All heavy atoms as an XYZ file, in Angstrom:
1053
protein
N      75.161    109.031    120.919
C      75.270    108.021    119.942
C      75.978    106.791    120.547
O      76.878    106.941    121.330
C      76.072    108.501    118.737
C      75.208    109.205    117.745
S      76.163    110.077    116.522
C      76.460    111.607    117.401
N      75.502    105.672    120.128
C      76.094    104.444    120.645
C      77.591    104.448    120.349
O      78.013    104.681    119.222
C      75.429    103.237    119.960
C      75.716    101.954    120.624
C      74.847    100.890    119.968
C      74.977     99.602    120.737
N      74.143     98.582    120.131
N      78.382    104.231    121.395
C      79.828    104.277    121.271
C      80.328    103.282    120.240
O      79.915    102.125    120.238
C      80.496    103.985    122.626
C      81.971    104.255    122.651
C      82.341    105.699    122.359
O      81.596    106.603    122.780
O      83.372    105.929    121.715
N      81.173    103.739    119.358
C      81.798    102.846    118.386
C      81.017    102.570    117.134
O      81.491    101.855    116.263
N      79.813    103.117    117.014
C      79.025    102.872    115.799
C      79.710    103.553    114.611
O      80.139    104.699    114.713
C      77.601    103.366    115.961
C      76.757    103.024    114.708
C      75.319    103.431    114.842
N      74.685    102.592    115.847
C      73.635    102.970    116.544
N      73.112    104.156    116.374
N      73.109    102.176    117.445
N      79.798    102.851    113.504
C      80.416    103.393    112.319
C      79.358    103.849    111.312
O      78.198    103.500    111.422
C      81.338    102.357    111.622
O      80.526    101.301    111.131
C      82.396    101.823    112.571
N      79.821    104.585    110.319
C      78.922    105.018    109.235
C      78.292    103.804    108.587
O      77.086    103.793    108.311
C      79.729    105.848    108.207
C      78.899    106.148    106.974
C      80.246    107.153    108.832
N      79.049    102.762    108.348
C      78.547    101.545    107.712
C      77.407    100.945    108.501
O      76.438    100.449    107.927
C      79.683    100.529    107.553
C      79.342     99.203    106.892
C      78.881     99.414    105.458
C      80.560     98.277    106.922
N      77.483    100.987    109.819
C      76.441    100.423    110.664
C      75.227    101.330    110.779
O      74.126    100.868    111.116
C      77.002    100.180    112.084
C      78.074     99.142    112.119
C      78.837     99.148    113.439
O      79.127    100.190    114.000
N      79.128     97.936    113.940
N      75.369    102.592    110.481
C      74.315    103.557    110.721
C      73.593    104.058    109.463
O      72.494    104.593    109.590
C      74.912    104.782    111.450
N      74.166    103.874    108.310
C      73.638    104.547    107.128
C      73.345    103.537    106.023
O      74.151    102.676    105.711
C      74.665    105.566    106.633
C      74.226    106.404    105.459
C      73.123    107.381    105.840
C      72.667    108.172    104.639
N      71.472    108.913    104.870
N      72.162    103.676    105.400
C      71.873    102.910    104.194
C      72.626    103.572    103.033
O      72.684    104.808    102.965
C      70.388    102.907    103.874
C      69.617    101.980    104.761
C      68.192    101.937    104.348
N      67.625    103.265    104.567
C      66.347    103.562    104.436
N      65.501    102.643    104.102
N      65.924    104.796    104.633
N      73.149    102.774    102.163
C      73.918    103.327    101.079
C      73.030    103.699     99.898
O      71.962    103.148     99.715
C      75.011    102.363    100.660
C      76.180    102.338    101.610
C      76.068    102.849    102.898
C      77.379    101.806    101.234
C      77.121    102.839    103.773
C      78.454    101.786    102.103
C      78.316    102.299    103.387
N      73.519    104.622     99.115
C      72.804    105.143     97.965
C      72.926    106.646     97.969
O      72.946    107.262     99.047
N      73.075    107.225     96.803
C      73.204    108.679     96.690
C      72.282    109.206     95.623
O      71.888    108.454     94.703
C      74.663    109.109     96.382
C      75.106    108.532     95.042
C      75.605    108.746     97.490
C      76.360    109.156     94.478
N      71.961    110.442     95.714
C      71.321    111.172     94.616
C      72.438    111.998     93.994
O      73.145    112.728     94.692
C      70.214    112.081     95.143
C      69.055    111.299     95.687
C      68.868    111.142     97.064
C      68.123    110.707     94.843
C      67.805    110.436     97.563
C      67.053    109.982     95.315
C      66.899    109.844     96.688
O      65.844    109.136     97.166
N      72.585    111.860     92.705
C      73.734    112.518     92.062
C      73.337    113.188     90.752
O      72.231    112.967     90.225
C      74.856    111.523     91.809
O      74.444    110.532     90.864
N      74.256    113.979     90.249
C      74.156    114.600     88.945
C      75.570    114.796     88.424
O      76.529    114.509     89.115
C      73.416    115.948     89.046
S      74.303    117.198     90.003
N      75.674    115.269     87.213
C      77.012    115.562     86.624
C      77.255    117.059     86.662
O      76.330    117.849     86.878
C      77.094    115.058     85.166
O      76.166    115.814     84.373
C      76.816    113.559     85.089
N      78.475    117.432     86.434
C      78.876    118.843     86.472
C      78.201    119.657     85.389
O      78.062    120.885     85.519
C      80.393    118.947     86.343
N      77.727    119.031     84.318
C      77.074    119.745     83.235
C      75.565    119.887     83.425
O      74.906    120.584     82.628
C      77.348    119.041     81.909
C      78.800    119.153     81.513
O      79.459    120.132     81.901
O      79.315    118.228     80.843
N      75.002    119.251     84.426
C      73.588    119.382     84.743
C      73.260    120.850     85.001
O      74.036    121.555     85.627
C      73.227    118.542     85.973
O      73.575    117.197     85.733
C      71.753    118.627     86.316
N      72.109    121.308     84.509
C      71.718    122.689     84.787
C      71.214    122.808     86.227
O      70.740    121.830     86.819
C      70.598    123.178     83.838
O      69.413    122.424     84.083
C      71.023    123.072     82.372
N      71.300    124.002     86.745
C      70.809    124.252     88.102
C      69.322    123.972     88.203
O      68.862    123.429     89.216
C      71.104    125.688     88.542
C      72.552    126.018     88.848
C      72.668    127.471     89.290
C      73.143    125.098     89.909
N      68.558    124.292     87.158
C      67.125    124.033     87.195
C      66.855    122.515     87.289
O      66.035    122.096     88.099
C      66.424    124.616     85.971
C      64.910    124.394     85.924
C      64.224    124.974     87.149
C      64.337    124.986     84.650
N      67.536    121.739     86.496
C      67.330    120.289     86.556
C      67.729    119.743     87.925
O      67.033    118.887     88.501
C      68.124    119.564     85.459
C      67.518    119.749     84.083
O      66.313    120.126     83.994
O      68.234    119.524     83.084
N      68.821    120.253     88.464
C      69.258    119.806     89.789
C      68.263    120.259     90.856
O      67.918    119.463     91.746
C      70.654    120.361     90.090
N      67.771    121.471     90.768
C      66.813    121.970     91.744
C      65.526    121.153     91.704
O      64.972    120.791     92.725
C      66.521    123.446     91.480
N      65.084    120.829     90.490
C      63.870    119.979     90.353
C      64.089    118.636     91.026
O      63.200    118.124     91.724
C      63.535    119.764     88.887
C      62.853    120.943     88.254
C      62.470    120.635     86.815
N      61.754    121.764     86.247
C      61.916    122.176     85.005
N      62.756    121.557     84.183
N      61.226    123.199     84.553
N      65.224    118.044     90.806
C      65.519    116.736     91.413
C      65.540    116.833     92.938
O      65.013    115.971     93.626
C      66.864    116.240     90.903
C      67.318    114.916     91.460
C      67.002    113.779     90.498
N      67.207    112.507     91.081
C      68.359    111.810     91.043
N      69.387    112.310     90.407
N      68.431    110.634     91.593
N      66.115    117.902     93.463
C      66.189    118.075     94.884
C      64.781    118.241     95.475
O      64.478    117.703     96.548
C      67.069    119.281     95.233
C      68.543    119.007     94.924
S      69.567    120.501     94.920
C      69.846    120.700     96.655
N      63.919    118.971     94.783
C      62.557    119.164     95.263
C      61.787    117.823     95.179
O      61.101    117.437     96.141
C      61.839    120.259     94.430
C      60.339    120.272     94.681
C      62.448    121.620     94.745
N      61.903    117.121     94.037
C      61.183    115.853     93.860
C      61.592    114.815     94.917
O      60.758    114.072     95.416
C      61.452    115.304     92.468
C      60.761    116.067     91.377
C      61.266    115.722     89.971
O      62.112    114.779     89.848
O      60.828    116.382     89.026
N      62.879    114.751     95.218
C      63.381    113.743     96.168
C      63.385    114.232     97.607
O      63.701    113.464     98.508
C      64.815    113.323     95.756
C      64.947    112.772     94.341
C      64.249    111.440     94.137
O      63.849    110.788     95.141
O      64.074    111.033     92.979
N      63.053    115.496     97.808
C      63.057    116.141     99.139
C      64.406    115.937     99.827
O      64.529    115.443    100.925
C      61.934    115.600    100.008
C      61.745    116.406    101.274
O      62.058    117.624    101.262
O      61.317    115.836    102.297
N      65.450    116.371     99.117
C      66.820    116.309     99.613
C      67.442    117.676     99.592
O      66.978    118.577     98.879
C      67.687    115.316     98.791
C      67.666    115.661     97.307
C      67.210    113.873     99.034
C      68.581    114.822     96.443
N      68.504    117.874    100.370
C      69.093    119.192    100.486
C      70.391    119.355     99.682
O      70.956    120.441     99.687
C      69.357    119.518    101.959
O      70.244    118.563    102.500
N      70.846    118.306     99.046
C      72.075    118.393     98.239
C      72.129    117.234     97.260
O      71.519    116.181     97.457
C      73.299    118.351     99.156
N      72.888    117.458     96.205
C      73.194    116.417     95.223
C      74.707    116.226     95.162
O      75.446    117.204     95.147
C      72.721    116.800     93.813
C      71.225    116.746     93.543
C      70.926    117.371     92.191
C      70.730    115.317     93.557
N      75.125    114.982     95.117
C      76.544    114.662     94.916
C      76.824    114.812     93.421
O      76.070    114.308     92.592
C      76.864    113.232     95.392
C      78.313    112.890     95.094
C      76.592    113.119     96.905
N      77.900    115.510     93.090
C      78.274    115.690     91.697
C      79.345    114.653     91.376
O      80.359    114.541     92.094
C      78.786    117.108     91.418
C      79.104    117.299     89.928
C      77.777    118.158     91.912
N      79.102    113.874     90.313
C      80.034    112.821     89.940
C      80.551    113.071     88.518
O      79.889    113.733     87.707
C      79.388    111.434     89.995
C      79.030    111.067     91.444
C      78.176    111.307     89.110
N      81.738    112.526     88.258
C      82.288    112.602     86.894
C      81.700    111.504     86.022
O      80.856    110.732     86.492
C      83.816    112.617     86.902
C      84.423    111.305     87.385
O      83.733    110.265     87.471
O      85.647    111.310     87.681
N      82.159    111.398     84.802
C      81.613    110.425     83.858
C      81.828    108.985     84.298
O      81.148    108.076     83.875
C      82.147    110.664     82.442
C      83.653    110.655     82.308
C      84.319    111.949     82.744
O      83.649    112.998     82.846
O      85.538    111.918     83.002
N      82.793    108.749     85.194
C      83.060    107.401     85.696
C      82.384    107.145     87.041
O      82.559    106.063     87.620
C      84.567    107.175     85.796
C      85.267    107.228     84.448
C      86.785    107.167     84.589
O      87.297    107.369     85.714
O      87.454    106.907     83.584
N      81.676    108.121     87.556
C      80.979    107.951     88.818
C      81.801    108.291     90.046
O      81.389    108.005     91.192
N      82.956    108.910     89.870
C      83.783    109.331     91.009
C      83.354    110.723     91.470
O      82.830    111.511     90.686
C      85.262    109.319     90.630
C      85.795    107.949     90.384
C      86.159    107.546     89.088
C      85.953    107.020     91.429
C      86.641    106.259     88.864
C      86.416    105.742     91.189
C      86.770    105.368     89.912
O      87.238    104.095     89.689
N      83.656    111.023     92.711
C      83.269    112.284     93.321
C      83.921    113.460     92.619
O      85.146    113.514     92.492
C      83.649    112.267     94.803
C      83.289    113.504     95.615
C      81.773    113.699     95.669
C      83.842    113.382     97.025
N      83.105    114.440     92.233
C      83.617    115.672     91.626
C      83.251    116.905     92.454
O      83.910    117.924     92.365
C      83.051    115.830     90.201
N      82.202    116.792     93.274
C      81.781    117.941     94.082
C      80.444    117.659     94.725
O      79.945    116.532     94.731
N      79.861    118.718     95.274
C      78.525    118.640     95.863
C      77.853    119.978     95.650
O      78.515    121.018     95.620
C      78.607    118.260     97.366
C      77.225    117.884     97.894
C      79.241    119.365     98.200
C      77.265    117.128     99.216
N      76.547    119.976     95.468
C      75.784    121.212     95.333
C      74.609    121.124     96.296
O      73.934    120.097     96.383
C      75.312    121.439     93.865
C      74.350    120.383     93.381
C      74.757    122.829     93.676
N      74.405    122.200     97.047
C      73.396    122.227     98.090
C      72.309    123.229     97.760
O      72.443    124.035     96.837
C      74.035    122.598     99.425
O      74.444    123.945     99.401
N      71.244    123.210     98.566
C      70.194    124.228     98.426
C      70.768    125.626     98.587
O      70.356    126.566     97.885
C      69.111    124.006     99.499
C      68.273    122.818     99.273
C      67.275    122.672    100.404
N      66.471    121.498    100.260
C      65.800    120.938    101.255
N      65.859    121.465    102.477
N      65.090    119.852    101.047
N      71.710    125.784     99.487
C      72.330    127.112     99.707
C      73.050    127.569     98.462
O      72.960    128.744     98.064
C      73.290    127.049    100.912
O      72.551    126.606    102.064
C      73.927    128.404    101.179
N      73.785    126.655     97.797
C      74.454    126.997     96.531
C      73.430    127.440     95.493
O      73.675    128.395     94.730
C      75.224    125.801     95.989
C      76.335    125.331     96.928
O      76.956    126.180     97.577
O      76.554    124.113     96.992
N      72.298    126.770     95.467
C      71.221    127.116     94.494
C      70.691    128.518     94.790
O      70.474    129.309     93.856
C      70.093    126.118     94.608
C      70.438    124.721     94.244
S      70.542    124.555     92.467
C      70.735    122.799     92.363
N      70.457    128.819     96.070
C      69.930    130.138     96.423
C      70.911    131.260     96.061
O      70.518    132.317     95.543
C      69.605    130.196     97.906
C      68.429    129.343     98.366
C      68.300    129.371     99.891
C      67.130    129.805     97.720
N      72.204    131.001     96.283
C      73.226    131.995     95.911
C      73.179    132.249     94.394
O      73.249    133.400     93.950
C      74.605    131.512     96.311
C      74.921    131.681     97.746
C      76.400    131.392     98.024
N      76.612    131.296     99.461
C      76.841    130.173    100.100
N      76.963    129.031     99.441
N      77.000    130.165    101.404
N      73.107    131.176     93.612
C      73.068    131.326     92.161
C      71.809    132.063     91.699
O      71.870    132.923     90.811
C      73.130    129.941     91.500
N      70.688    131.746     92.340
C      69.410    132.378     92.006
C      69.494    133.899     92.217
O      69.017    134.696     91.394
C      68.305    131.760     92.854
C      66.967    132.443     92.718
C      66.171    132.226     91.600
C      66.515    133.310     93.725
C      64.941    132.850     91.477
C      65.289    133.935     93.603
C      64.506    133.721     92.492
O      63.284    134.326     92.373
N      70.097    134.299     93.351
C      70.209    135.731     93.656
C      71.250    136.443     92.797
O      71.107    137.630     92.526
C      70.520    135.909     95.130
C      69.403    135.517     96.111
C      69.906    135.603     97.535
C      68.166    136.375     95.899
N      72.262    135.739     92.353
C      73.368    136.344     91.637
C      73.179    136.386     90.120
O      73.824    137.190     89.439
C      74.664    135.642     91.968
N      72.340    135.496     89.575
C      72.258    135.354     88.105
C      70.831    135.321     87.651
O      70.066    134.446     88.059
C      72.963    134.054     87.656
C      74.392    133.973     88.085
N      75.401    134.595     87.395
C      74.993    133.344     89.127
C      76.552    134.341     87.991
N      76.312    133.597     89.058
N      70.486    136.226     86.724
C      69.141    136.200     86.162
C      68.901    134.907     85.373
O      67.775    134.442     85.316
C      68.939    137.403     85.213
C      68.845    138.723     85.974
O      68.499    138.685     87.179
O      69.145    139.785     85.367
N      69.954    134.357     84.796
C      69.821    133.124     84.033
C      70.224    131.889     84.845
O      70.735    130.912     84.335
C      70.660    133.198     82.743
C      72.142    133.252     83.023
O      72.553    133.606     84.155
O      72.920    132.927     82.117
N      69.982    131.926     86.141
C      70.405    130.876     87.068
C      69.970    129.484     86.574
O      70.725    128.524     86.711
C      69.879    131.119     88.475
C      68.412    130.886     88.600
C      67.412    131.781     88.387
C      67.779    129.640     88.904
N      66.188    131.180     88.529
C      66.382    129.858     88.871
C      68.246    128.376     89.211
C      65.458    128.854     89.106
C      67.322    127.351     89.469
C      65.936    127.611     89.420
N      68.799    129.389     86.017
C      68.236    128.066     85.650
C      69.089    127.350     84.613
O      69.174    126.118     84.624
C      66.814    128.234     85.111
N      69.747    128.106     83.717
C      70.554    127.498     82.675
C      72.002    127.268     83.089
O      72.772    126.667     82.354
C      70.522    128.333     81.398
C      69.180    128.365     80.696
C      68.232    129.408     81.301
O      68.701    130.499     81.696
O      67.034    129.120     81.377
N      72.374    127.825     84.206
C      73.772    127.729     84.673
C      74.135    126.258     84.945
O      73.319    125.530     85.514
C      73.971    128.530     85.958
C      73.724    130.009     85.810
C      75.003    130.770     85.606
O      76.036    130.465     86.149
N      74.907    131.821     84.813
N      75.338    125.832     84.570
C      75.744    124.473     84.865
C      76.184    124.322     86.318
O      76.710    125.261     86.911
C      76.920    124.240     83.902
C      77.490    125.601     83.680
C      76.322    126.560     83.748
N      75.976    123.157     86.835
C      76.359    122.853     88.234
C      77.820    123.198     88.521
O      78.125    123.736     89.571
C      76.102    121.343     88.540
C      74.603    121.060     88.595
C      76.806    120.892     89.810
C      73.908    121.612     89.780
N      78.710    122.889     87.589
C      80.144    123.068     87.863
C      80.518    124.504     88.186
O      81.529    124.756     88.795
C      81.015    122.517     86.737
C      80.935    123.270     85.434
N      81.639    124.412     85.167
C      80.212    122.982     84.331
C      81.368    124.833     83.964
N      80.504    123.984     83.416
N      79.655    125.467     87.828
C      79.921    126.868     88.147
C      79.599    127.202     89.609
O      80.002    128.237     90.114
C      79.081    127.781     87.236
C      79.326    127.555     85.782
C      80.168    128.628     85.153
O      80.250    129.738     85.697
O      80.762    128.337     84.127
N      78.844    126.320     90.287
C      78.327    126.645     91.609
C      78.567    125.554     92.661
O      78.268    125.777     93.838
C      76.846    126.946     91.531
C      76.533    128.032     90.552
N      76.698    129.367     90.861
C      76.142    128.011     89.265
C      76.407    130.106     89.816
N      76.063    129.319     88.807
N      79.091    124.435     92.269
C      79.282    123.341     93.216
C      80.519    123.573     94.085
O      81.411    124.337     93.740
C      79.446    122.016     92.477
C      80.740    121.886     91.681
S      80.744    120.323     90.763
C      82.467    120.253     90.272
N      80.545    122.903     95.210
C      81.714    122.891     96.059
C      82.582    121.733     95.607
O      82.136    120.575     95.532
C      81.316    122.671     97.536
O      80.470    123.770     97.915
C      82.530    122.595     98.451
N      83.843    122.035     95.252
C      84.759    121.015     94.766
C      85.526    120.315     95.881
O      85.866    119.142     95.771
C      85.743    121.602     93.758
C      85.055    122.107     92.500
C      86.030    122.802     91.570
N      85.339    123.550     90.537
C      84.812    123.057     89.440
N      84.832    121.762     89.222
N      84.190    123.842     88.565
N      85.807    121.044     96.937
C      86.547    120.495     98.081
C      85.551    119.897     99.067
O      85.164    120.531    100.037
C      87.391    121.578     98.751
C      88.411    122.226     97.817
C      89.430    121.218     97.294
O      89.860    120.320     98.012
N      89.751    121.319     96.026
N      85.139    118.676     98.790
C      84.095    118.014     99.580
C      84.722    117.330    100.781
O      85.732    116.642    100.649
C      83.329    116.993     98.717
C      82.214    116.336     99.517
C      82.786    117.652     97.458
N      84.092    117.530    101.921
C      84.538    116.822    103.137
C      83.968    115.409    103.061
O      82.756    115.219    102.890
C      84.063    117.533    104.413
C      84.549    116.797    105.655
C      84.547    118.991    104.421
N      84.861    114.418    103.145
C      84.443    113.026    103.002
C      84.881    112.216    104.207
O      85.785    112.601    104.971
C      85.044    112.379    101.745
O      86.468    112.348    101.858
C      84.663    113.140    100.485
N      84.231    111.067    104.367
C      84.615    110.067    105.368
C      84.512    108.696    104.726
O      83.805    108.516    103.734
C      83.729    110.121    106.634
C      83.961    111.402    107.406
C      82.270    109.929    106.310
N      85.206    107.750    105.324
C      85.110    106.375    104.834
C      83.952    105.677    105.539
O      83.414    106.144    106.536
C      86.416    105.610    105.118
O      86.509    105.318    106.498
N      83.584    104.521    105.016
C      82.491    103.749    105.597
C      82.810    103.251    107.000
O      81.922    102.939    107.790
C      82.080    102.555    104.694
C      81.547    103.026    103.364
C      83.253    101.597    104.512
N      84.100    103.194    107.342
C      84.533    102.722    108.642
C      84.626    103.799    109.712
O      84.926    103.507    110.859
C      85.923    102.062    108.519
C      85.924    100.916    107.539
O      84.903    100.191    107.449
O      86.930    100.742    106.830
N      84.352    105.044    109.343
C      84.501    106.154    110.292
C      83.460    106.084    111.395
O      82.299    105.706    111.173
C      84.346    107.478    109.529
C      84.950    108.643    110.236
C      86.441    108.534    110.412
O      87.152    108.597    109.399
O      86.883    108.358    111.550
N      83.862    106.449    112.587
C      82.981    106.500    113.743
C      81.991    107.669    113.608
O      82.378    108.736    113.118
C      83.794    106.677    115.033
C      84.827    105.606    115.259
C      84.215    104.311    115.705
O      83.312    104.270    116.525
N      84.714    103.208    115.157
N      80.782    107.476    114.085
C      79.781    108.550    114.031
C      80.213    109.757    114.873
O      79.907    110.875    114.530
C      78.420    108.049    114.488
C      77.727    107.082    113.552
C      76.320    106.773    114.052
C      77.674    107.582    112.118
N      80.954    109.504    115.928
C      81.439    110.625    116.751
C      82.389    111.497    115.935
O      82.410    112.726    116.065
C      82.105    110.137    118.017
O      83.161    109.255    117.710
N      83.193    110.883    115.097
C      84.092    111.636    114.228
C      83.308    112.433    113.223
O      83.624    113.603    112.937
C      85.089    110.690    113.503
O      85.826    109.973    114.487
C      86.014    111.447    112.568
N      82.264    111.851    112.654
C      81.373    112.565    111.719
C      80.776    113.785    112.419
O      80.809    114.894    111.869
C      80.268    111.629    111.207
C      79.223    112.418    110.419
C      80.846    110.500    110.370
N      80.285    113.607    113.643
C      79.689    114.740    114.369
C      80.705    115.862    114.576
O      80.400    117.015    114.380
C      79.140    114.244    115.710
N      81.918    115.479    114.961
C      82.958    116.483    115.177
C      83.311    117.216    113.865
O      83.485    118.434    113.893
C      84.219    115.835    115.778
C      84.078    115.608    117.247
O      83.572    116.446    117.976
N      84.508    114.446    117.719
N      83.394    116.510    112.770
C      83.686    117.160    111.482
C      82.584    118.129    111.080
O      82.857    119.230    110.585
C      83.873    116.095    110.378
C      85.214    115.420    110.305
C      85.164    114.226    109.366
C      86.289    116.410    109.848
N      81.343    117.716    111.263
C      80.216    118.612    110.920
C      80.306    119.914    111.734
O      80.128    120.996    111.189
C      78.881    117.924    111.179
C      78.529    116.769    110.259
C      77.242    116.070    110.731
C      78.404    117.195    108.795
N      80.582    119.778    113.013
C      80.667    120.957    113.862
C      81.895    121.809    113.568
O      81.788    123.036    113.474
C      80.667    120.541    115.342
C      79.348    119.936    115.841
C      79.522    119.367    117.229
C      78.213    120.957    115.788
N      83.045    121.170    113.394
C      84.265    121.915    113.112
C      84.190    122.683    111.812
O      84.698    123.807    111.700
C      85.472    120.958    113.056
C      85.858    120.410    114.389
C      86.876    119.248    114.261
O      87.353    118.977    113.127
O      87.128    118.595    115.276
N      83.607    122.069    110.793
C      83.546    122.676    109.469
C      82.295    123.528    109.260
O      82.140    124.138    108.209
C      83.593    121.591    108.384
C      84.821    120.706    108.441
C      86.093    121.459    108.020
N      87.266    120.620    108.014
C      87.762    120.022    106.951
N      87.186    120.163    105.771
N      88.831    119.273    107.037
N      81.385    123.502    110.239
C      80.118    124.218    110.120
C      79.364    123.844    108.837
O      78.966    124.709    108.068
C      80.350    125.735    110.217
C      79.060    126.485    110.473
O      78.164    125.956    111.095
N      78.990    127.727    110.007
N      79.200    122.526    108.653
C      78.501    122.008    107.484
C      77.399    121.069    107.971
O      77.336    120.715    109.150
C      79.469    121.289    106.510
C      80.237    120.186    107.222
C      80.404    122.297    105.846
C      81.159    119.390    106.327
N      76.543    120.649    107.053
C      75.401    119.838    107.408
C      75.473    118.389    106.932
O      74.651    117.560    107.325
C      74.103    120.453    106.857
C      73.854    121.826    107.385
N      73.420    122.064    108.649
C      74.058    123.053    106.814
C      73.310    123.370    108.843
N      73.715    123.993    107.748
N      76.423    118.097    106.068
C      76.529    116.743    105.517
C      77.957    116.430    105.094
O      78.715    117.344    104.760
C      75.570    116.560    104.354
C      75.966    117.318    103.119
C      74.885    117.510    102.119
N      73.753    118.255    102.565
C      73.703    119.577    102.721
N      74.768    120.336    102.465
N      72.626    120.182    103.109
N      78.248    115.134    105.061
C      79.523    114.623    104.540
C      79.219    113.554    103.498
O      78.205    112.862    103.597
C      80.331    113.955    105.659
C      80.689    114.799    106.883
C      81.295    113.921    107.964
C      81.694    115.875    106.491
N      80.107    113.415    102.547
C      79.962    112.347    101.561
C      80.780    111.161    102.017
O      81.965    111.305    102.371
C      80.389    112.823    100.143
C      80.259    111.679     99.147
C      79.543    114.021     99.713
N      80.139    110.010    102.051
C      80.807    108.758    102.417
C      81.371    108.169    101.140
O      80.638    108.025    100.143
C      79.831    107.769    103.082
C      80.533    106.507    103.500
C      79.125    108.450    104.260
N      82.673    107.854    101.165
C      83.314    107.347     99.944
C      84.062    106.038    100.191
O      84.440    105.747    101.336
C      84.310    108.375     99.348
C      83.587    109.636     98.932
C      85.444    108.693    100.336
N      84.230    105.300     99.123
C      85.129    104.145     99.086
C      86.206    104.474     98.066
O      85.918    104.984     96.984
C      84.400    102.869     98.623
C      83.527    102.290     99.676
C      83.242    100.793     99.363
N      82.601    100.199    100.487
C      81.387     99.680    100.478
N      80.691     99.669     99.382
N      80.876     99.165    101.567
N      87.446    104.209     98.427
C      88.541    104.479     97.498
C      88.632    103.340     96.489
O      88.662    102.174     96.850
C      89.851    104.607     98.252
C      89.953    105.843     99.115
C      89.892    107.136     98.312
O      90.491    107.244     97.236
N      89.182    108.120     98.839
N      88.637    103.690     95.214
C      88.779    102.742     94.112
C      89.840    103.295     93.171
O      89.652    104.358     92.609
C      87.447    102.566     93.353
C      86.354    101.892     94.154
C      85.083    101.721     93.349
O      85.073    101.993     92.125
O      84.086    101.320     93.970
N      90.895    102.556     93.040
C      92.004    102.981     92.163
C      92.487    104.384     92.537
O      92.802    105.190     91.672
C      91.582    102.909     90.704
C      91.171    101.504     90.261
C      90.719    101.449     88.826
O      91.023    102.372     88.022
O      90.048    100.473     88.473
N      92.491    104.665     93.831
C      92.977    105.961     94.301
C      92.001    107.095     94.148
O      92.351    108.243     94.373
N      90.774    106.803     93.725
C      89.775    107.855     93.517
C      88.582    107.589     94.444
O      88.209    106.441     94.679
C      89.271    107.857     92.077
C      90.327    108.146     91.040
C      89.666    108.142     89.696
C      90.674    108.062     88.576
N      90.004    107.861     87.275
N      87.944    108.668     94.922
C      86.796    108.499     95.828
C      85.497    108.220     95.076
O      85.056    109.025     94.237
C      86.745    109.828     96.572
C      87.280    110.815     95.582
C      88.308    110.068     94.781
N      84.886    107.067     95.367
C      83.579    106.768     94.783
C      82.529    106.998     95.867
O      82.548    106.358     96.910
C      83.491    105.330     94.301
C      82.119    105.045     93.661
C      82.026    103.752     92.916
N      83.016    103.546     91.875
C      82.912    103.980     90.630
N      81.891    104.748     90.286
N      83.837    103.697     89.757
N      81.602    107.945     95.646
C      80.575    108.231     96.657
C      79.600    107.068     96.781
O      79.141    106.519     95.766
C      79.892    109.473     96.138
C      80.174    109.521     94.677
C      81.466    108.789     94.457
N      79.319    106.699     98.037
C      78.386    105.593     98.283
C      77.215    106.011     99.163
O      76.211    105.311     99.233
C      79.105    104.362     98.911
C      80.093    103.766     97.911
C      79.798    104.712    100.209
N      77.343    107.142     99.861
C      76.243    107.616    100.730
C      76.553    109.055    101.122
O      77.650    109.577    100.915
C      76.131    106.759    101.977
N      75.555    109.693    101.697
C      75.696    111.002    102.311
C      75.221    110.838    103.746
O      74.164    110.227    103.983
C      74.875    112.080    101.582
C      74.906    113.394    102.335
C      75.376    112.261    100.157
N      75.975    111.322    104.691
C      75.547    111.303    106.095
C      75.397    112.724    106.580
O      76.303    113.561    106.361
C      76.472    110.432    106.976
C      75.831    110.230    108.349
C      77.877    110.999    107.036
C      76.337    109.028    109.084
N      74.277    113.021    107.178
C      73.956    114.414    107.529
C      73.727    114.566    109.030
O      73.630    113.580    109.773
C      72.683    114.847    106.799
O      71.558    114.146    107.309
N      73.619    115.829    109.410
C      73.288    116.107    110.812
C      71.936    115.498    111.176
O      71.729    115.032    112.297
C      73.342    117.616    111.107
C      72.576    118.478    110.132
O      71.872    117.962    109.220
O      72.689    119.706    110.255
N      71.006    115.432    110.223
C      69.700    114.813    110.490
C      69.864    113.321    110.778
O      69.181    112.755    111.638
C      68.787    115.020    109.298
N      70.781    112.651    110.073
C      71.042    111.237    110.348
C      71.578    111.049    111.757
O      71.189    110.108    112.468
C      72.072    110.662    109.363
C      71.579    110.671    107.923
O      70.393    110.357    107.686
O      72.407    110.989    107.036
N      72.475    111.924    112.167
C      73.035    111.829    113.524
C      71.951    112.084    114.586
O      71.940    111.410    115.608
C      74.208    112.785    113.687
C      75.415    112.488    112.816
C      76.542    113.474    113.119
C      75.900    111.068    112.948
N      71.070    113.030    114.321
C      69.978    113.295    115.261
C      69.092    112.051    115.399
O      68.668    111.719    116.531
C      69.136    114.480    114.790
C      69.828    115.808    114.875
S      70.105    116.345    116.580
C      68.436    116.608    117.126
N      68.828    111.369    114.314
C      68.041    110.141    114.360
C      68.675    109.135    115.318
O      67.996    108.551    116.180
C      67.916    109.553    112.953
C      67.384    108.137    112.960
C      66.001    107.920    113.030
C      68.234    107.047    112.893
C      65.498    106.629    113.048
C      67.731    105.760    112.914
C      66.380    105.556    112.982
O      65.886    104.271    113.000
N      69.973    108.926    115.207
C      70.653    107.975    116.067
C      70.744    108.448    117.520
O      70.676    107.638    118.445
C      72.035    107.631    115.493
C      71.929    106.770    114.288
N      71.579    105.450    114.318
C      72.061    107.049    112.987
C      71.525    104.941    113.127
N      71.812    105.916    112.271
N      70.872    109.757    117.709
C      70.880    110.295    119.085
C      69.561    109.963    119.788
O      69.557    109.501    120.931
C      71.083    111.807    119.054
C      72.474    112.240    118.700
S      72.614    114.007    118.320
C      71.919    114.766    119.764
N      68.452    110.195    119.100
C      67.136    109.936    119.683
C      66.931    108.423    119.863
O      66.441    107.989    120.917
C      66.028    110.559    118.792
C      64.643    110.089    119.225
C      66.156    112.072    118.804
N      67.303    107.662    118.876
C      67.106    106.204    118.953
C      67.887    105.581    120.102
O      67.454    104.657    120.767
C      67.524    105.588    117.614
C      67.098    104.144    117.493
C      67.463    103.601    116.166
N      68.565    102.685    116.426
C      69.277    102.091    115.521
N      69.061    102.329    114.262
N      70.221    101.262    115.865
N      69.084    106.104    120.329
C      69.967    105.541    121.370
C      69.671    106.073    122.767
O      70.238    105.584    123.733
C      71.423    105.779    121.023
C      71.862    105.044    119.771
O      71.148    104.122    119.331
O      72.918    105.411    119.214
N      68.807    107.094    122.879
C      68.552    107.729    124.192
C      67.780    106.792    125.128
O      67.028    105.976    124.733
C      67.804    109.028    124.010
């Protein structure tokens, strides 16, 4: 990756999100329609509340006969790994590897709360690796 490139320089902003009360079925449909692997979960004011991934969906599907009606808040990850828009892509890569995860939520702090503005994934980093080669 080009030395010193930040998340802001590398990523278009915008997120796919849902609320904690969204059903797993509605979230799964959205993920399929948008061809994405996770949804950012936001509270009523649009601040970060969690994240739900395809893996979370599969776990719920296998564990619950009524998975489709289950609310997101029962299955989302609440401790989301985040980075700021100013973070270096090398730091993002290290966090992904250290935490054994596939994506980070990019946030801006507003009134002391994290507002999600983008998701940066291992696929995004691969794109920049190839582009910069």
